[in-house]
C-alpha positions as CSV (number, residue, x, y, z in Angstrom):
1,D,12.3,-2.4,-9.3
2,I,8.9,-1.9,-11.5
3,L,6.1,-4.6,-11.4
4,R,4.7,-5.2,-15.1
5,Y,1.6,-8.3,-15.5
6,P,1.0,-9.1,-19.4
7,T,-2.7,-8.3,-18.6
8,I,-2.2,-4.8,-17.4
9,A,-1.5,-1.9,-20.0
10,M,2.2,-0.5,-20.4
11,S,1.2,2.7,-18.9
12,S,-0.1,0.9,-15.7
13,V,2.8,-0.1,-13.5
14,A,3.5,0.1,-9.6
15,R,6.9,0.4,-8.5
16,Y,8.8,-0.3,-5.3
17,M,9.2,1.7,-2.1
18,K,12.0,1.4,0.4
19,P,10.9,1.1,4.2
20,S,13.1,3.8,5.1
21,E,11.5,5.6,2.2
22,L,7.9,4.9,3.7
23,A,9.4,5.8,7.1
24,A,10.6,9.5,5.8
25,C,7.1,9.9,4.2
26,L,5.3,9.2,6.8
27,R,7.2,11.4,9.2
28,G,7.5,14.5,6.8
29,P,5.9,16.5,5.7
30,E,4.7,15.0,2.7
31,G,2.9,12.8,4.7
32,N,-0.6,13.8,4.8
33,K,-0.4,13.5,0.7
34,L,0.0,9.5,1.1
35,L,-2.1,6.4,1.4
36,V,-0.8,3.7,3.3
37,I,-3.4,0.8,2.1
38,D,-2.8,-3.1,3.7
39,V,-4.3,-5.6,1.5
40,R,-3.8,-8.2,4.1
41,D,-7.0,-10.0,4.9
42,D,-7.2,-12.9,8.1
43,D,-3.1,-11.9,8.4
44,F,-3.9,-8.4,9.4
45,P,-4.5,-8.8,13.4
46,G,-0.9,-7.9,14.9
47,G,0.0,-4.5,14.2
48,H,-0.1,-2.3,11.3
49,I,1.2,1.1,9.8
50,K,0.1,3.8,11.1
51,G,-2.8,5.2,9.8
52,A,-3.0,2.5,7.0
53,L,-6.3,1.0,5.9
54,N,-7.3,-2.0,5.8
55,I,-8.7,-2.9,2.3
56,S,-8.4,-6.8,1.9
57,S,-7.2,-8.0,-1.7
58,D,-10.5,-9.1,-2.8
59,H,-12.2,-5.7,-2.8
60,F,-9.4,-5.5,-6.0
61,H,-10.2,-7.8,-8.0
62,A,-13.0,-6.2,-9.9
63,A,-13.8,-2.8,-11.6
64,P,-16.3,-1.7,-9.3
65,G,-14.2,-2.9,-5.9
66,I,-11.9,-0.7,-7.0
67,D,-13.7,2.5,-8.5
68,H,-15.3,2.2,-4.7
69,I,-11.6,2.3,-3.5
70,I,-10.8,5.2,-5.7
71,D,-13.8,7.4,-5.1
72,E,-13.5,7.1,-1.5
73,H,-9.8,7.4,-0.6
74,L,-8.0,8.6,-3.0
75,K,-9.2,12.5,-2.5
76,P,-7.1,15.2,-4.8
77,S,-4.3,15.5,-2.1
78,V,-3.3,12.1,-2.1
79,E,-0.1,12.1,-4.4
80,K,1.2,8.9,-3.4
81,V,0.0,5.6,-2.9
82,V,1.2,2.6,-1.4
83,L,-0.2,-1.2,-1.2
84,H,1.2,-3.8,0.4
85,C,0.6,-7.2,2.3
86,M,2.5,-9.3,4.5
87,F,5.6,-10.2,1.9
88,S,4.5,-7.5,-1.2
89,Q,5.5,-10.8,-3.0
90,Q,2.0,-11.5,-4.1
91,R,-1.5,-9.5,-2.9
92,G,0.3,-6.0,-2.7
93,P,2.0,-6.2,-6.4
94,R,-1.1,-7.4,-8.0
95,C,-3.1,-4.8,-6.6
96,G,-0.9,-2.0,-7.0
97,A,-0.7,-3.0,-10.4
98,R,-4.9,-3.0,-10.9
99,L,-5.3,0.3,-9.1
100,A,-2.6,1.8,-11.1
101,K,-4.5,0.2,-14.7
102,R,-7.8,1.2,-13.1
103,L,-6.6,5.2,-12.6
104,T,-5.4,5.5,-16.3
105,E,-8.4,3.7,-17.4
106,R,-10.3,6.3,-15.7
107,E,-8.1,8.7,-17.1
108,L,-7.7,10.3,-13.6
109,P,-4.5,12.2,-12.3
110,L,-2.4,9.6,-11.2
111,P,-1.4,9.4,-7.8
112,E,1.8,7.3,-8.1
113,V,1.7,3.8,-7.4
114,F,3.6,1.7,-4.6
115,V,4.3,-1.1,-3.3
116,L,6.4,-1.3,-0.1
117,E,9.1,-2.9,-0.9
118,G,9.5,-6.3,1.9
119,G,6.0,-5.9,3.0
120,F,4.9,-5.5,6.1
121,V,7.4,-7.9,7.9
122,K,10.1,-5.8,6.5
123,F,8.4,-2.8,7.8
124,V,7.3,-3.8,11.0
125,Q,11.2,-5.5,11.7
126,L,12.8,-2.4,11.1
127,Y,10.4,-0.2,13.1
128,R,8.1,-2.2,15.5
129,S,9.4,-0.1,18.3
130,E,8.7,3.5,16.2
131,G,4.9,4.4,17.6
132,D,4.9,6.8,15.2
133,L,4.9,4.5,12.6
134,V,3.1,1.3,13.4
135,E,0.5,0.1,16.0
136,D,-1.2,-2.3,17.5
137,V,2.0,-4.5,17.4
138,D,1.4,-7.3,19.3
139,P,5.2,-8.6,21.0
140,N,3.9,-12.1,21.3
141,Q,3.8,-12.2,17.2
142,W,6.8,-9.8,16.3
143,G,8.9,-9.8,19.2
144,N,10.2,-6.6,21.4
């Protein structure tokens, strides 16, 4: 699926990545060429994808905030960026589209921009006991 928003240029898209694809990327040799950005806000505590940056969705509202993210975190070695929120239904897709749009506007070499299908909820359901993929998972929140 490709996400398109009326206010986003047609070339600025973010595609969905399945949790199994993300797990394979994190475990594979391309893991060091991948950046996971968790855009959750106050719903971040309780666990996260190992190595993910927590940059809340409010940093994606305007170009200066997105530019800061690009300049600070999207090093030339990053080939794929995967964004997600709790369910990847609103914040994750919106932030992914805005990041892709800003990369296009700045005419930067585009890393592929993805949104994690099912968000953190789906990922933690599948991989909560796998310490190489998730960390700080609260069993009271997510179960054993």
